[in-house]
C-alpha positions as CSV (number, residue, x, y, z in Angstrom):
1,M,-9.4,-14.2,3.5
2,R,-5.8,-13.2,2.8
3,Y,-4.2,-13.5,-0.6
4,C,-0.8,-12.7,-1.9
5,R,1.2,-12.6,-5.1
6,F,4.5,-14.4,-4.8
7,N,7.6,-15.7,-6.6
8,N,6.9,-15.7,-10.4
9,D,3.4,-14.2,-10.3
10,R,1.9,-17.0,-8.3
11,L,-1.4,-16.4,-6.5
12,G,-1.5,-17.6,-2.9
13,V,-4.0,-17.9,-0.1
14,V,-2.3,-17.1,3.2
15,R,-3.4,-19.0,6.4
16,D,-1.4,-18.4,9.5
17,D,2.2,-18.2,8.3
18,M,1.7,-20.6,5.3
19,V,1.1,-19.9,1.6
20,H,-1.3,-22.1,-0.4
21,D,-0.6,-21.9,-4.1
22,V,-4.0,-21.3,-5.9
23,T,-2.7,-20.1,-9.2
24,S,-4.9,-22.6,-11.0
25,V,-7.9,-20.4,-10.1
26,L,-6.6,-17.7,-12.4
27,D,-7.9,-19.7,-15.4
28,K,-11.3,-18.5,-14.3
29,L,-10.4,-14.8,-15.0
30,P,-11.8,-13.4,-18.2
31,A,-9.2,-13.1,-21.0
32,V,-7.7,-9.6,-21.0
33,R,-7.1,-8.0,-24.4
34,W,-5.4,-4.8,-25.6
35,P,-6.1,-2.1,-24.6
36,L,-5.8,-3.2,-21.0
37,P,-8.8,-2.3,-18.8
38,A,-8.5,0.4,-16.2
39,Y,-8.8,-2.0,-13.2
40,D,-7.2,-5.0,-11.6
41,P,-8.9,-8.1,-13.1
42,L,-8.3,-10.2,-10.0
43,V,-10.0,-7.7,-7.7
44,V,-13.0,-7.5,-10.0
45,A,-13.3,-11.2,-10.0
46,L,-12.7,-11.7,-6.3
47,P,-16.3,-11.9,-5.1
48,H,-16.9,-14.6,-7.7
49,I,-13.8,-16.8,-7.4
50,R,-13.2,-16.4,-3.6
51,G,-14.9,-19.8,-3.0
52,D,-12.7,-21.4,-5.6
53,M,-9.6,-19.9,-4.0
54,E,-10.5,-21.3,-0.6
55,A,-11.3,-24.7,-2.1
56,A,-8.0,-24.8,-4.0
57,A,-6.2,-23.8,-0.9
58,D,-7.7,-26.8,0.9
59,R,-6.2,-29.2,-1.7
60,V,-2.6,-28.1,-1.9
61,T,0.4,-28.5,0.4
62,P,1.3,-25.1,1.8
63,V,4.8,-23.6,2.2
64,P,6.0,-21.2,4.9
65,I,5.5,-17.6,3.9
66,A,9.1,-16.9,5.0
67,T,10.3,-19.0,2.1
68,V,8.6,-17.1,-0.8
69,K,9.3,-13.8,-2.5
70,L,6.4,-11.5,-1.7
71,L,5.4,-9.1,-4.5
72,N,2.9,-6.3,-4.5
73,P,-0.4,-8.1,-4.3
74,V,-2.3,-5.5,-6.4
75,P,-0.2,-5.2,-9.6
76,N,-2.8,-3.4,-11.8
77,P,-4.3,-0.3,-10.2
78,S,-5.4,2.5,-12.4
79,K,-3.9,4.8,-9.8
80,V,-2.2,5.1,-6.5
81,I,-3.6,7.9,-4.3
82,G,-1.7,9.5,-1.4
83,A,-3.2,11.4,1.5
84,P,-0.8,14.1,2.8
85,V,-0.5,15.2,6.4
86,N,-3.5,13.2,7.5
87,Y,-2.5,13.0,11.2
88,H,-2.4,16.2,13.4
89,A,0.8,15.1,15.2
90,H,2.6,14.6,11.8
91,I,1.7,18.2,10.9
92,D,3.3,19.4,14.2
93,E,6.6,17.4,13.6
94,A,6.7,18.6,9.9
95,N,6.5,22.2,10.9
96,A,9.2,21.7,13.6
97,D,11.7,20.0,11.1
98,Q,13.0,22.1,8.3
99,Q,14.2,19.0,6.4
100,I,10.5,18.0,6.1
101,S,8.9,21.4,5.6
102,F,11.7,23.1,3.6
103,G,10.6,26.5,4.8
104,K,6.9,26.0,4.2
105,T,4.1,26.1,6.7
106,I,2.6,22.6,6.6
107,K,-1.2,22.6,6.7
108,T,-3.8,19.8,6.8
109,I,-5.1,17.5,4.1
110,D,-8.1,19.9,3.9
111,H,-5.7,22.4,2.3
112,Y,-3.7,20.1,0.0
113,G,-6.3,17.5,-1.1
114,V,-4.8,14.2,-2.3
115,F,-2.0,13.4,-4.8
116,L,-1.2,10.7,-7.2
117,K,1.8,8.3,-7.2
118,S,3.1,6.6,-10.2
119,N,2.2,3.0,-10.8
120,S,5.9,2.3,-11.5
121,S,6.7,3.1,-7.9
122,L,4.8,0.0,-6.7
123,S,6.7,-2.9,-5.2
124,G,6.3,-5.7,-2.7
125,P,8.0,-6.4,0.6
126,S,10.6,-8.7,-0.9
127,E,11.9,-6.0,-3.2
128,P,14.4,-3.7,-1.5
129,V,13.7,0.0,-1.6
130,P,16.6,1.7,-3.5
131,V,17.7,5.0,-1.9
132,V,19.1,7.8,-4.1
133,E,21.8,9.0,-1.8
134,K,22.3,12.6,-2.8
135,D,22.1,15.7,-0.6
136,R,18.7,15.0,1.0
137,R,17.2,12.4,3.1
138,T,14.7,9.6,2.2
139,D,12.1,8.9,4.9
140,H,9.8,6.0,5.7
141,E,6.1,6.6,6.1
142,V,3.9,3.6,7.3
143,E,0.3,3.8,6.3
144,L,-2.9,1.7,6.0
145,A,-3.5,1.0,2.3
146,A,-7.2,0.6,1.2
147,I,-7.8,-1.3,-2.1
148,I,-11.0,-0.3,-4.0
149,G,-13.2,-3.3,-4.8
150,E,-16.0,-1.7,-6.9
151,T,-16.2,1.1,-9.4
152,C,-17.5,4.2,-7.7
153,F,-17.8,7.9,-8.2
154,N,-19.1,10.7,-6.0
155,V,-20.1,8.4,-3.2
156,P,-21.3,9.6,0.2
157,E,-19.1,9.1,3.3
158,E,-21.8,7.0,4.9
159,G,-21.6,3.5,3.4
160,A,-18.3,4.3,1.6
161,L,-16.5,1.3,3.2
162,K,-18.6,-1.1,1.1
163,Y,-16.5,-0.1,-1.9
164,I,-13.3,-1.5,-0.3
165,A,-12.1,-5.0,-1.4
166,G,-9.4,-5.2,1.3
167,Y,-6.5,-3.7,3.1
168,A,-2.7,-4.0,3.2
169,I,0.3,-2.2,4.7
170,G,1.7,0.6,2.7
171,L,5.1,2.3,2.8
172,D,4.9,5.7,1.2
173,M,8.7,6.3,0.8
174,T,9.6,10.0,0.4
175,I,12.5,12.1,-0.6
176,R,12.4,15.4,1.3
177,G,12.6,18.6,-0.7
178,P,10.6,21.5,-2.1
179,E,9.2,19.7,-5.1
180,E,5.6,18.4,-5.5
181,R,4.8,15.2,-3.6
182,S,4.0,13.3,-6.8
183,L,7.6,13.7,-7.8
184,R,9.3,13.0,-4.5
185,K,7.1,10.0,-3.7
186,S,7.0,8.3,-7.1
187,L,10.6,7.0,-7.4
188,D,11.1,3.3,-8.3
189,R,9.8,1.0,-5.4
190,F,8.7,4.0,-3.3
191,S,5.2,2.6,-2.9
192,V,5.6,-0.7,-1.0
193,V,2.3,-2.7,-0.6
194,G,2.0,-6.0,1.3
195,P,2.5,-8.5,2.6
196,Y,-0.9,-9.5,1.2
197,V,-4.4,-8.3,0.9
198,V,-6.7,-8.9,3.9
199,T,-10.3,-8.9,2.6
200,A,-12.6,-6.2,4.0
201,D,-14.9,-8.6,5.9
202,E,-12.0,-9.4,8.3
203,I,-11.6,-5.7,9.2
204,P,-15.0,-4.2,9.8
205,D,-13.5,-1.1,11.5
206,P,-10.4,0.2,9.6
207,E,-10.5,3.4,11.6
208,N,-9.3,1.8,14.9
209,L,-6.1,-0.1,14.0
210,D,-2.7,0.1,15.7
211,L,0.2,0.7,13.3
212,E,3.9,1.0,13.7
213,I,7.3,0.7,11.9
214,L,10.7,-0.2,13.3
215,V,14.0,0.6,11.7
216,N,16.8,-1.7,12.6
217,G,14.7,-2.9,15.6
218,Q,13.9,0.6,16.9
219,V,10.4,1.9,16.9
220,R,10.1,5.0,14.8
221,Q,6.3,5.4,14.2
222,K,3.5,4.1,16.5
223,S,-0.1,5.3,16.3
224,N,-3.7,4.3,15.6
225,T,-5.8,5.0,12.5
226,S,-8.4,6.5,14.9
227,H,-6.2,9.6,14.7
228,L,-6.7,10.1,11.0
229,I,-8.0,13.6,10.1
230,F,-9.8,12.1,7.1
231,G,-10.8,8.6,8.0
232,V,-10.9,5.8,5.5
233,A,-14.6,6.3,4.6
234,K,-14.2,10.1,4.2
235,L,-11.1,9.5,2.0
236,I,-13.0,7.3,-0.3
237,S,-15.8,9.8,-0.5
238,Y,-13.4,12.7,-1.0
239,C,-11.3,10.9,-3.7
240,S,-14.5,9.8,-5.6
241,N,-15.6,13.4,-5.9
242,F,-12.6,14.0,-8.2
243,Y,-11.8,10.6,-9.7
244,T,-13.7,7.5,-10.8
245,L,-12.3,4.8,-8.5
246,Y,-11.8,1.5,-10.1
247,P,-11.3,-2.0,-8.6
248,G,-7.6,-2.3,-7.6
249,D,-7.1,1.4,-7.0
250,I,-4.9,1.9,-4.0
251,I,-5.5,4.7,-1.4
252,M,-2.6,5.3,0.9
253,T,-4.4,6.8,3.9
254,G,-1.6,8.9,5.4
255,T,1.2,8.5,7.9
256,P,1.4,9.4,11.6
257,E,4.2,11.2,13.5
258,G,7.7,9.7,13.8
259,V,8.8,9.8,10.1
260,G,12.5,9.5,9.8
261,P,15.4,8.9,7.4
262,V,16.6,5.5,6.2
263,Q,19.8,4.6,4.3
264,A,21.2,1.7,2.5
265,G,21.6,-1.3,4.8
266,D,18.7,-0.4,7.0
267,V,15.8,-2.9,7.6
268,M,12.2,-1.6,8.0
269,H,9.6,-3.8,9.8
270,A,6.0,-2.5,9.5
271,K,3.0,-3.8,11.4
272,I,-0.7,-3.0,11.3
273,E,-3.2,-4.6,13.6
274,K,-5.4,-7.3,11.9
275,V,-3.5,-6.7,8.6
276,G,-0.1,-8.3,9.3
277,E,3.5,-7.3,9.2
278,M,6.3,-7.1,6.7
279,T,10.1,-6.6,6.5
280,V,11.6,-4.4,3.8
281,A,15.2,-3.8,3.1
282,V,16.8,-0.6,2.0
283,T,19.5,-0.7,-0.6
284,R,21.6,1.8,-2.6
285,R,20.3,2.9,-6.0
286,S,23.3,2.4,-8.3
287,E,21.8,1.5,-11.7
288,P,18.4,1.3,-13.4
289,L,16.1,-1.2,-11.9
290,P,14.9,-4.1,-14.1
291,P,11.3,-3.8,-15.4
292,P,8.7,-5.0,-13.0
293,A,7.6,-8.6,-13.3
294,P,4.6,-9.1,-15.6
295,A,1.3,-9.1,-13.8
296,V,-0.7,-12.3,-13.6
């Protein structure tokens, strides 16, 4: 199943290129009281309400996905986790480009571990990425995003995929510079997730998926998740050695070679095999962004 969040926090089931509004099913979610839980309520409930979502989708008249505003489909993660330099070819290009490495010798994910991105950096494909146009470049980084489905801690690599609820495309936007990644990658709308969540049963092998991104119609990055240094299962195991992972937590699994700059007016088009594709505009950051739409 594929589900999206669209327009004014509507819940949709996506079939082919059509969105079926199943927002009525949200009445089945438990009431959420303050303090808010450290998980995404929809992801927790998904195994129990999936049948209701499918049945509701059968009853409604769908609309073309191209006519709706697609928001980040996982609005309430407790954390967004990034995996730096997780493709060997990306390490090579980083060490060859001083605008990426800033005089440092770039090593592998084994050396750096993972990093956290702010939840306020989350956005969906219909929300343009605002570029802060100063004296440095902002780069695109296309990645497979894995969404945790069950609470887990210190899990072994073998069997780790059972803790995944689904997958999406992730854009880990990045300002190049000497600062820590959590600063440079946590600007407003610098974590684009979409266009929807594809449930894990539709992607039994996330470690063999083609992925690419085009900017203004030109291919920039093109690779396969089989080239990951830490595969998806190993990433889940590794991250769970440090953090308790909660339903809705997002793991950006790393980007391949071909990263490059974008500027206001550019259009990015990202694709991942069996997941989907999404188009994201780049705009100029000229004023504070409005607060994010309230989550369902």
